[in-house]
Steps between C-alpha positions, in 0.01 A plus 500: 500500500416576144686835507813335636498255214461773234777713347487874511542541122287789376363620172385840347131574422421855367791643693418325833705220644334204664658207696395142538490555874245781462263268307568203728418691816177637342396158385583347836282758674214440256516119553495554876193726488319252274575218740382712791174583324451133421492439865217748561133391493452274204857376530663252733407664833158408641248763614473578871151529643374857510175625657395871558200553719406874478227465773735353762794693357726195461759394233594136547801347306562132548791283380466161331504211742814295583587188702717551807695206652543455865816597691789254511746468779344803673588706202200690337419427141486808275331489158457767234138564400461490120542850363183646352360828361210701639308742269350800687134551396460877559672815623546461875640673815618252756510590875551178692666162448507154666671179382385161597606136411196275448468119501314305230161579669571870507572514878776736616822322612732644769717794388809287530390332172582814307865548422443789259255640248565752221285695252719653223391744228727465192369827345623712800846549633595482872607811687861415578590270214392482135327166538134405475310655794438280809144595571477280804765320698374309803623214721379321815618780722311764293181619682175611332525872400228756471527860373260789543341432161375851431835642566744248347447222243707284266403540140449197282380554146253290290660223296828518696672164489641400836740204547411290799789304668520338847676239712318294767665322795397202707662433836254219580536128395161496323484547126273772369331487166347776298659778706454849356578858602236771508548874525205714600501869430261764623419660165265763360450618146739788422338845524554838668647325809758423629672835538847337463604212271757279662726254333667189647881464493750245625879480577681169544831454680633311192343687209709526185809729517855530390600221740220255409364582145234226539409575852382227742188441709657261753863491626718294723525601866859455646542413870451796737400850410472612130345782310381535141413826324389662180463867416357714220329827419125546438392585150279786617449705815217435745396373843523155649173462703545147621752223520536132595752225450602138470773301674568128562567336836819624669423842364621767747421823321372670193515868425486769232754774512552825305864454413541857389404648843576197715147500646330163582150545357359173628611209717294176529366380824541121478238294687615140580344204675664315796708287258642802329289470173389826349129556535457843354657828394231759572419757235594859584280785382654840449196707419292703749254785500791749465757291297484303181815283556876494464621696206768343271690653211667363184818688600535286813607134524300262718616171650325188632706296745400150624691367804513143622629314806573136408563298826542164339876518447473407124393668178129471415442466132268760353345558842504877483260747344449873564256741335291805579183607327263791538283764349627815322311815394672703227536877535225703344516517115756219497399195295608142563792420272450274200666153465789440266419148364839502319701518819712194567415512868119523425516206250704284733274574794185442310624171351581376849165622631290315240716177485292220646656284771403141546753410776459455880742672722577408866608786713443710822 
């Protein structure tokens, strides 16, 4: 906004020409980064609970508590958990993960209480988009995952700051107080093992692109069949070793395609209950004793497509979502790319990730 309000008059300084816009963009980026840093530990965002037990090989990250109203008119109440920051205590290799929603007494609630849970690392970029890395994306249909820990592990370095965000859902009429979300990782101190370092990645059917510069997490579902897609190229070559996904009710399909070759790399198997509600999207593992995974290349484009069948006869407001997430092992001698904190897409995404929400939503 500042740049639009400034003229483009320039002046000379030792033979170089500088414009107001150049300085304004640089100042705007600096202000943004200062605001982002202010929201790290010691700033506005609270600390998440973090415990590492080296004997039991467990890393536990727990969100701050929040109150969850009861459902109204048979519509579940959905509430954002207060965003927080977790500080990693030591160098770790993670090999399993489970996400639970707990009541005020620490008892696990049914999985339906979890709408989604995300861990984001601002200091790392994601694989398909230059935004902060989604280190974990889970929802009620995400099963617990375990890797062969000596073979594959997810690296997490000491003093890494991880943003913790979540949404909880209540389809029962009873209010719940002090609800919190807990992620439990199988974790061991980093050392000689694992043999392969794996990095999480995510693609969303409405990530930012030329059509939607801001992107969207939820979108309207028109009556009948509809599809939503997003495509991009990975920053580096490597192998996808596992993949899972997230859909809302009325979701009919979710797949990942190599657009360059036309090959469907993965298609979700949707598990529903008798009423048609989605119960799970099982995780698919691509590694075996003779194969490390599905190889992908920066020269190819890859597309996520989420398909819905809306039988209601009317448009459902922001009832659709579609995302895939998995693990990726870079090719030998290839390093994970750095993050460009000056990127407009990165700054917009991080601001949206860290923005606290105090509203209650009602939805499917």
